[in-house]
N, C-alpha and C positions, 0 to 999 in steps of 0.2 A: 734826810737823804736828799741829794741834789736832784732837781727835776729832770736834769739831763741823763740821769741814770735810773730810770724807773724800774720797779720790779715788774715781773710778768707772771700772772696766774692764768695759765692756758688750760681750760677745761674742755675736753672733747669726749663726747659720747659716741655710741655706735648705733647707726641706723635711726637716729632721732629726726623724724620729719619736722620741718618748721611748723607745719600746721598742727602739731601737737605741743605747741608753746603758746600760751594765751596772749603773749605780747604780739604774736603774729595774727592770731585769729580775731583780735579786736581791731585789726587794721581795717580802714575803709576800703571797700572794693573800688577798682578803677572806674571812674566816672560816676560813682555813687557816693554821695556825701554821708550817708547814714548806715547803709547796709554793710554788715561785715563781709570780708572777702570769703570766708569759709565759716561754717557753723563752729562755734567754740565747743570743743569736745573735752577739755580739761582745764584746770587752773594751775598755773606754775608761778606762784607769787615771788619766789626767789630768783628764778630766771628773769622774771619781769623787772626785778630790782636792777638788773644789769641794763636792760633796755631803757628803763625809766631814767637811770642815771647816766646813760651814754647814747650809743647809736645802734639802731636796728638796720641791718642790711637786708633789703628786700629782693636783691637780684644777685645772690652769691651762689656759685655753682661749682661742682666738682668736675674734674676733667676725665674721670673714669669712676663710675659709681659702683665700686666694690672695695671692701675694707683695706686689704693690703696695699694695692696701688695708690689709693687716695692718701693713706697715711704716709707713704713714701714721698708723695708730691708735697704734702704739708711740711714735712721735715726738710726736704731738699730744695723746694722751690723750682723743681724741674718736672717736665712731662715724663710719662712712664717709659716711652721709648728711649729716653735719655738716661733715667736712673735705673732702668732694667727691670723694674717691678711692674710687670704688665698684668699679672693674674694673681689669684689667691695662692698659687703654688710656686711663685717666684719670689723668694725671700730677698730682703734688702742686704746688700753688702755693707757691713757696718764700718767700712773704711770710707764710705761716701761722705762728702762734706754736708753738714746739716747746720741749721741755725742754732741748736743747743751747743754744738761744738764751738761755734764762733763766739757765742755768748760766754761759754766757759773760758775760752782763751782770753777773752776781754776782762776777766775778773769776776764774772757772775757765778754765784752759787747755783748749781743746776741739779734738779731731781725729777724723776719720773716714777709715777705709781699707777698701776692698773694694766690696761690692755696695751700690748705692743703689737702682736700679730704680724711681725715682720721677720719671723723665724727666730730660733734661739740656738745657741751653741757658739763655739769660738768665732765663727764668721758672721753671726747674725745677732748676738746679744746686743743690748743697747750700749752705745758709746757716746761720750760727750756729757755724761751725767756723773756728778759726785756721788749720788745715791740713786739706786733704782730697785724696784720690786715689781715684777710683772707676772701676768697670767701666762701660763704655757698655752700657746695657741689661743683658742677662744675662751678657755677656762670655764668654770662653773659658777652658778649663782650662789649656791649654798656650800659652806665649808670648803672653799676653794684651796687647791694647792697653788703656791706661787713660787717664783724663782727670784733669787737675788744673788749678787756676785759673792764669790768666795772671798774670805779675808785676804788671801794672797793674790786676788784678781786673776786667778787662773780658772776661768769658767764660772759656773754658777752652782748654787746649792738649792735644794728644795725645802720650802717652808710650808708646813701644813697650818692652815688657818681655820679657826672656828668662827662662824658668823655669816652675815650676808655680804656679798661681794661689794656692793656699792658703799655700804657703811665702812667696810674694811679699807677700801681705797681712800675714802675721805679721812679715816683715822690715821692712815699712814702719812697723808699729806699734812695734816695738822701736827702730827708728831714730829715730822721733819722741820716744820716751821719753828717748833719749840727749840730745836737744837742748832739752828742756823746762826751765823754771825750777823747780828742786827746792823752792823756797820757796813755791810756789803750788799749790793743788790742781788736779787735772786730771780731765777726763772724756774717756776714750778709747773710741771706738766701733770695734770690729773686726767687720766684716760679711763673712762668708765666702760664696762662691758655692756651695761644696759643701754638702750632697750633691745638688744639683739635677740633673735630667736633662741631659745624657746620661751622667752617672756615669763620668767618665774618671779613673782613678787615676793617682797619681804612679808614676814608675819604681820607686821603692823598695818600693811596695806592690803592684806589678803581679801578683805570684804569691801574695799573701796569700790564704789559704783554699783554695788549689789542691788540698790533700790531704784536705779534709773536705767533708761536705755540711752546709749550714746547715739547722737545724731548720725545718720548715714551720709556718706559723701554723695555729691550730686551725680557722680559717674559710676555709682555702684553697679548699675545695670547696663553698662556699656557692653554692646555685643561685638565690638571690634570690626564691624562691617566696614569694608573699604580700606582697611589697614593692610599692610604687607602680610602675606601668607605666613611668614615665619613669626610675625607678631601674634597672629591669631592662634598659633600652635604652642606658644610658651606655656609652661606649667607653673603659673604663679596665681591661679585663681583661688578664691576662697575654698572652693571644693577640693583643692589640692592640699589643704592643710591637714596634717595628720591628727586624727581625733585623740590619740593617746599622748603624743609628744607635745603638740601645739595647743590643742583645745582642752586637754586634760579631762575629757568626758566623752562618753558615747553619744552619738547623735540620737536624739529622742525619736522613737518610732512614730510612723504615721505622718511625717512632715512632707509637704509638697517640696519641690525643688526650690522655689522661691522662699518658702518658709525656712528650709534648711540653710540657705545662704544667709538669711537674716540672723538665724541662730548662730551660725558660724562667725559672722561678723561681730556679734556682741561678745562671744567667748574670746575671740582673738583680740579685739580692740581694748577690752577692759584689762586683760593681763598686760598688754603692751603699755597702757597708760599707768597701770599700777607700778610698773618698774620705773617709769619716769618720775612718779611721785617721790621715790627714794632718791633719785638724782637731785630733784629740786630741794629736798631736805639737806642733802650734802652740800649743795651750792650755798644754801643759807648759812650753814655752819662755817664755811670758808669766808663768806662775805662778812659775817659777824666777827671773825677773827681779825680781818683787816681793820674793821672799825675799832675793835677793842685795843689793837696795837697802835692805832692812830696813823696807819700807813695807807689808807684807802686812796687818798689823793695822789700818792706816789706809786700806785700799782695799776698797771694795765690789766684789766680783767677781760678775758675773752671766753665766750661760750660758743661752741660749734659742735657739729657732728661730722663724721667722715663722709657722709653722703645723706641723701634724703631717704624716703621710704614710702611705699604705697600703703595707705591705710584704708584699704577697700576701694581706693580710687581705681577706676577702670575695672573694678571687680578683682583687683590683684592685691597681693602682699609682696614683700621683698623690694628689690631695687634694680640695679643693673641697666635698665633702659634709659634712653635719653629723654624720656617723657619728663615733664616738669616736676612731678612729685618725687621722682627718683634723683634727678640731677641737682635739684635745689638744696642747698645747705643752709641751715640756720646760722647766722653770724651776729652775735651781740658783742659790742665792745664798749667798755666803760673805762675812761681815763680822764678824771675831772680836770686835770691841768691842760687838756687839749680838746676834749670832745664835749660838745654842748649836750646837756642833759635832755633826754627825750627827743633826740634828733633821729631822722630817718634818711637813709641813702638808697636810691634806686639805681645807682650806677652799677655796671657789671663788675663783680669781684669774683676771683677764682681761688681755689685752694693753693695754687702755685704762688699766689700773691702773699700768703701769710708769712713765709720766711723772710722775704725782703722787708716787709712791714715791721716785723719784730726787730730785725737788725737795725733798720734806720732809726726807729724810735729809741733804741738803746745806744745810738751813737756809734755803731759798729759798721765797718765798711761792708757794703753789699758786693759780693764777687760778681764778675761779669758772667760767670757760668749760670747764675740764677736766671731763669726764664720768666719768672713772675714780675709784677710791678708793685711797688710799695703802695699801700692804701692810705698812707699818712696824709696826703692832700685831702682825700675824702673825709678822713677823720677830723680834719680842721674845718670842714665845711666848704672846701674848695674843689672844683672839678676842673682839672687841666683841659685845655682845648682839644688835646689829642688823646683824651681818655678812650680806652678800648670800648668799641661799640658792638663787638661780636666775641664769641668764644668757640674754641675747638674742643670737641669731645671724642674720645675713642674708648670703646669697650672691646678688649682684645679676646676674651674667652668666647668660644663658640660651642654651645650646647654641652654644658657640664654633666649631662646625663640625669640631672635632677630638674633644673628650672627650664632647660631648653631655650635659654635666651641666646639669640644669634650675635655673632661678632658684627660690630657696626661702628661707624664714625659719622660725625655730622658737625654742623655749624648752627649756632643760635645767634640771632641778632635781637634787637629790641622788639621787632615786630613779627619775625618769621623763624621757622626752624626747618632745616633740611637734613634728613637722616638717610645714610646709605648703608644698607645691610649687605655686606660683602660675604658674610656667611662662610668664612674660610678659617679653619683652625691654624693654618700655616701662615696667616698674616699677609705679608707683602709679596710672597713668592709667586703668586699666580698659579701654583701647582695645586689645584683645589682638591680637597679630600671630602668635601661636603656635597651631598646631592642637592642642596638647596640653591637655586639660582639667586643672583643678586637682585635686590629690590630697593626701591626708594620711597620715602614718604616726605611730604611737604605740608607744613601746618601754618596757617595764618593765626598767629597768637593774639591778634587784636580782635578779629571777627570770631575766632574759635579758641578761646583761652583754655578750654578743657581738652583740646587736641582730639576731637572726635571725628574730624573730616580731613582725610588725606586728599589733597588737591593737586598732587604731582602731575596728573594727566589732564587737568582742566586747562583749556587754551588760555583762559584769562590770567592764569598764573605762570605762563611760559616765561615771560621776561623776569618775573621774580625768581623762578627756579634757576635761570641762567645767572642772574646776579648773585644768588646765594652760592651756586656752585663755584663761581669765580672767587668769591670770598673764602669758601672752603679751601680751594687750592692755594690761595694767598696765605692763609693761616697755616696750612700744612708746610708750606715752604718756610714760613717764618719760624716755626718751632722745630723744623728739621725732620718732619715725618713724611711718609710717602703715600700717595694714593694707591688703591688696589686696582690693578688693571681690569679685572672682570667687572667690578662695580662701575668704573668709569665708562666702560663699553656699554653697560646697560643704561647709564644715564644718557649717553649720546643717542642710544636707540629711542629712549622715551621722548627725548626732546627734539629728535630729528636734527641733530647738529653734527652728526658724524661726517 
């Protein structure tokens, strides 16, 4: 196959934090030549094969840390206010332009197996794929029901599957590779359910980690002092995990609160990591197939997740927040014809950058409507002089009734982060229905990489706050989003610039 027409194997998991991949936790800490950035909590040898043979991105971020919106941005290369997928309950219009559609139109064989989570039915079933089989909604870990197109292409039909979902998705992908035309390039999307809540492992990994304690994160005991009041009120603490659904056991009697938190952490993190072990197995099977067919050099292999996840960091589970563990995505890319083995990139990359990257590498025109930037220069080891030095984030949902995470937007640069909690379910209208007043947080990511100290009201950071706010406004204008009037008024009050 010509190198100008590479295959694409795009593997995306759900809620897989980068610090649950051993290729990341073996990285050196900033400024420290030997100490690991985080304690290693698991070993992922097959995911590490991608990193060892390609590039690890250390500053890849999602623009909205929740499943449905992030997946829409990956497919379309646009921000959520543009593609219309702002929340979990706003499905994607399947007539939207996506990178699989463009690859298919350019002669690529395309397939999707696993989690879709962008709605299903005539207006929301996958389009742009020669073959697809998806989970309805979130789907189940064991014996899942799946959907696939009817033979007449009029809607979908239900398929009952026996087995473990991660293995079944991998089986489907391998089976499709068996039937493809070997003389045409392919784009194969493998979208795993794991490690999404409620973290149900396969039988073969059920007792993995039974004989050890997983290291605790440095911020497990964060008391959130000084943070925004709405942040202190969110319900993602380990004590909010359901003993039956999440922990699969009753809390032992007689534990102190600290002892119970430690017990809950171990129950939670071990099942989370057990589901990742099955993903790693599946990735190994796919990489082995590329090797066996002799097409590894001509295949772009990408591993990512739709967002990050709190693994006890700040005492939390789940995602949604603009804090680092939630907004950071793992991104591993192997393409031997372009990417140097074992390379690392710390430039800012975003989920909206994926679509233009895949199109450019396939030699397909990138439409002007795409808002992301191709990562191909970075993959070649080159950093353009005008490469992005900041990113814009917006979480549109306000208090879903479960996690109580506030609506917010913000900007992250290489050294700082500014977050505005506008706390408004109506978005940009200014007609507020929430009783929570707007609040702001500012973090110095160099002096405070764990984001423990909100310095928004410290005089020494006034100029930094003003510069970040100006950058936030610039990015909002650049991507076509609008600031929230109440949040902006509160920022002016805090900084006395009104």
